[in-house]
C-alpha positions in Angstrom: 109.6 243.1 92.4 110.3 239.7 90.8 111.2 239.3 87.1 110.6 236.0 85.4 112.1 234.7 82.2 110.8 231.5 80.6 113.0 229.3 78.3 112.9 225.8 76.8 109.9 226.1 74.5 109.9 224.9 70.9 108.5 222.6 68.3 108.1 218.9 69.1 106.4 216.0 67.7 103.4 214.3 69.5 104.9 211.9 72.2 108.0 214.0 72.7 109.3 215.9 75.8 110.4 219.4 76.7 111.6 221.1 79.7 110.6 224.5 80.4 112.6 226.7 82.8 111.6 229.9 84.6 114.5 232.0 85.9 113.6 234.5 88.6 115.4 237.6 89.7 114.5 240.0 92.5 113.5 239.3 96.0 111.9 236.4 97.8 111.8 233.7 95.2 112.3 231.1 97.8 109.2 232.3 99.8 106.8 232.3 96.8 104.8 229.6 95.2 105.5 229.2 91.4 103.0 228.3 88.9 102.8 227.4 85.2 99.8 228.4 83.1 99.2 228.2 79.3 97.2 230.0 76.7 96.1 228.6 73.4 94.9 230.9 70.5 91.4 232.0 71.2 91.3 230.4 74.7 91.6 231.8 78.2 94.8 231.3 80.2 94.5 228.2 82.2 96.3 226.6 85.1 98.9 223.8 84.4 100.8 223.2 87.5 101.9 224.8 90.7 104.5 224.2 93.4 104.8 225.6 97.0 107.6 227.7 98.3 109.5 224.7 99.7 108.7 222.3 96.8 107.0 220.0 99.3 103.5 220.5 97.7 102.5 220.3 94.1 99.2 220.6 92.2 98.3 219.8 88.4 95.6 220.2 86.1 93.8 217.0 85.3 94.8 217.3 81.6 98.5 217.0 82.4 98.6 214.9 85.5 101.0 212.0 85.0 102.6 213.7 82.0 103.9 217.0 83.4 106.1 217.6 86.5 106.9 220.8 88.2 109.9 221.3 90.3 112.1 224.2 91.7 115.6 224.8 92.8 115.6 227.7 95.3 119.5 227.9 95.2 119.3 228.7 91.5 116.1 230.8 91.7 114.6 228.7 89.0 111.4 226.7 88.5 111.0 223.9 85.9 108.2 222.2 84.1 109.2 218.8 82.6 106.6 217.9 79.9 106.3 214.3 78.5 104.0 212.5 76.3 103.2 215.8 74.7 99.9 216.0 72.6 98.9 218.5 69.8 96.3 219.9 72.4 99.2 220.9 74.5 100.2 223.6 72.0 100.0 226.9 73.7 102.1 229.8 75.1 103.3 228.7 78.5 103.8 231.3 81.3 105.3 231.0 84.7 104.2 233.0 87.5 105.1 233.8 91.2 102.5 234.3 93.7 101.9 237.3 96.1 103.9 235.5 98.9 101.0 233.1 100.0 103.5 230.3 99.5 101.1 227.4 98.9 100.5 225.7 95.5 97.5 227.5 94.2 95.5 226.7 91.0 94.0 230.2 91.0 95.5 232.6 88.5 94.4 235.5 90.7 96.9 234.3 93.5 99.8 235.1 91.0 101.2 238.5 90.9 104.2 238.4 88.8 104.4 236.8 85.2 107.0 236.0 82.6 106.6 236.9 79.0 105.7 233.4 77.9 107.4 230.8 75.7 105.7 229.0 72.7 105.2 225.3 72.8 104.0 223.7 69.6 103.3 219.9 69.4 102.8 218.6 65.9 100.8 215.5 65.1 
């Protein structure tokens, strides 16, 4: 079992920055890929960013490429999402997820087995 707890969400003006953290407990964090997804009201959950087990490979949604950076610290069992140049359309609940043990940075929601409770990010115009 892996438990995930997100933090760092909040209200920010357009153009601002936030850093989300995802603290993991349980087994095998360092062998799992981690992903960030988001869900806006009335929309489906969508992929944002992913990082492989080693941190050597990352993937991003086109909508956030160049603005968001995913990273991880396996010694601290924590993954991060640094968000810059935030836009109102980034407003959503952000979720971190751990994969089933595949290890590579997948964009596929179905590859992720463990989910956090989510943290709200609101970007005002």
